[in-house]
C-alpha positions in Angstrom: 6.0 104.4 -79.8 3.0 105.3 -78.0 0.6 103.3 -79.9 2.7 100.2 -79.7 2.3 100.7 -75.6 -1.2 101.1 -76.0 -1.7 98.2 -77.9 0.7 95.8 -75.6 -1.7 97.3 -72.6 -4.7 96.3 -74.6 -3.5 92.9 -75.4 -2.4 92.5 -71.8 -6.0 93.5 -70.5 -7.3 90.9 -72.8 -5.0 88.4 -71.5 -5.9 89.4 -68.0 -9.6 89.3 -68.9 -9.6 85.8 -70.2 -7.4 84.6 -67.3 -10.1 86.3 -64.7 -13.0 84.7 -66.5 -11.5 81.2 -66.3 -10.4 81.7 -62.9 -14.1 82.8 -62.1 -15.4 79.7 -63.9 -13.0 77.5 -62.2 -14.1 78.8 -58.7 -17.8 78.6 -59.5 -17.2 75.0 -60.8 -15.1 73.8 -57.9 -17.5 75.4 -55.4 -20.2 73.4 -56.9 -18.6 70.1 -57.3 -17.3 70.2 -53.8 -20.7 70.6 -52.5 -22.1 67.9 -54.9 -19.2 65.5 -54.3 -18.8 66.0 -50.8 -22.8 65.0 -50.2 -23.9 61.7 -48.8 -25.5 61.2 -52.4 -22.1 61.0 -53.9 -20.7 58.8 -51.3 -23.6 56.3 -51.9 -23.0 56.5 -55.3 -19.3 55.8 -54.9 -20.0 52.9 -52.9 -22.4 51.7 -55.6 -19.9 51.8 -58.2 -17.7 49.8 -56.4 -20.2 47.3 -55.1 -21.3 46.9 -59.1 -17.7 46.4 -59.9 -17.1 44.0 -57.2 -20.3 41.8 -58.3 -19.0 41.8 -61.8 -15.9 40.4 -60.9 -17.0 36.5 -61.3 -18.5 37.5 -64.8 -15.0 38.9 -66.1 -13.1 36.3 -64.4 -11.4 38.9 -62.1 -9.2 39.8 -65.0 -6.5 42.1 -65.2 -8.9 44.4 -67.3 -11.5 44.2 -64.8 -8.9 45.3 -62.2 -7.4 48.0 -64.5 -11.0 49.8 -64.7 -11.4 50.5 -61.4 -7.8 51.3 -60.5 -7.8 54.0 -63.4 -11.1 55.3 -62.5 -10.2 55.8 -59.1 -6.9 57.3 -59.9 -8.5 59.6 -62.7 -11.2 60.7 -60.0 -8.4 61.2 -57.2 -6.4 63.0 -59.3 -9.2 65.6 -60.5 -10.6 65.9 -56.8 -7.0 67.2 -55.4 -7.4 70.2 -57.9 -11.0 70.9 -56.7 -10.2 70.3 -53.1 -7.3 72.2 -53.0 -9.0 75.3 -54.9 -11.9 75.5 -52.2 -9.6 75.1 -49.2 -7.3 77.9 -50.4 -10.3 80.0 -50.9 -11.9 79.1 -47.5 -8.5 79.5 -45.9 -8.2 82.9 -47.6 -11.6 84.1 -46.4 -11.0 83.0 -42.8 -7.6 84.9 -43.0 -9.3 88.2 -44.1 -12.0 87.7 -41.7 -9.6 87.5 -38.9 -7.8 90.3 -40.1 -10.7 92.6 -40.1 -11.6 91.7 -36.6 -8.0 92.3 -35.3 -8.1 95.6 -37.4 -11.4 96.7 -35.6 -10.7 95.6 -32.3 -9.3 98.5 -30.3 -6.1 97.6 -28.3 -5.5 94.8 -30.9 -1.9 94.8 -32.5 -2.5 95.4 -36.0 1.0 93.8 -37.0 -0.6 90.5 -36.5 -2.8 91.4 -39.7 -1.4 89.1 -42.6 0.3 86.6 -40.3 0.5 84.1 -42.9 2.8 86.3 -44.9 5.6 86.0 -42.2 8.8 83.8 -42.7 9.0 80.4 -40.5 11.5 82.2 -38.1 9.1 85.3 -37.6 6.0 82.7 -36.6 8.3 80.8 -34.2 9.1 84.1 -32.7 5.4 85.1 -32.4 4.5 81.8 -31.0 7.0 82.2 -28.2 5.4 85.9 -27.3 2.0 84.2 -27.1 3.4 81.4 -25.0 4.9 83.8 -22.6 1.5 85.7 -22.4 -0.3 82.6 -21.8 2.0 81.6 -19.2 1.7 85.1 -17.2 -2.1 84.7 -17.6 -2.2 81.5 -15.8 0.2 82.9 -13.1 -2.5 85.8 -12.5 -5.4 83.2 -12.6 -3.9 81.1 -10.2 -1.2 82.6 -8.3 -1.1 79.9 -5.3 -0.1 77.3 -7.5 2.6 79.0 -9.0 4.2 79.6 -5.6 4.1 76.0 -4.3 7.3 73.7 -4.9 6.9 71.2 -7.6 6.6 68.4 -5.4 3.2 69.6 -4.0 1.2 70.2 -7.3 
């Protein structure tokens, strides 16, 4: 029985290691591809491809195949870019959240329950937003008490 559990654990670790390797490789690829494809040179290359495609239109008599080439190419590129952009955005957002969580944790007097806000339900986030609105209103009242004592017609 113990041998079977050990074998299953080793198999699980091997699968996990492979998943981690693939995930890390995709992360590195996505980061580099994002940097390259988000550059001015990539934009110039894309414009150049479109210009070349447009100039070749009369040669191919603006045929369906000629149109299909650009449609297929742009569809494939867009489809793949969605995954690259989503991956880099997810990592960036997670890094920002972790940095903010660390700042909240490190600041004396900060409410540590604000760490990991992205895990809260929508209702909890709405309630927290209302709390911050009340805090902001109180701060405005303390900053300019004379403006709040006047009647609405005089403001």
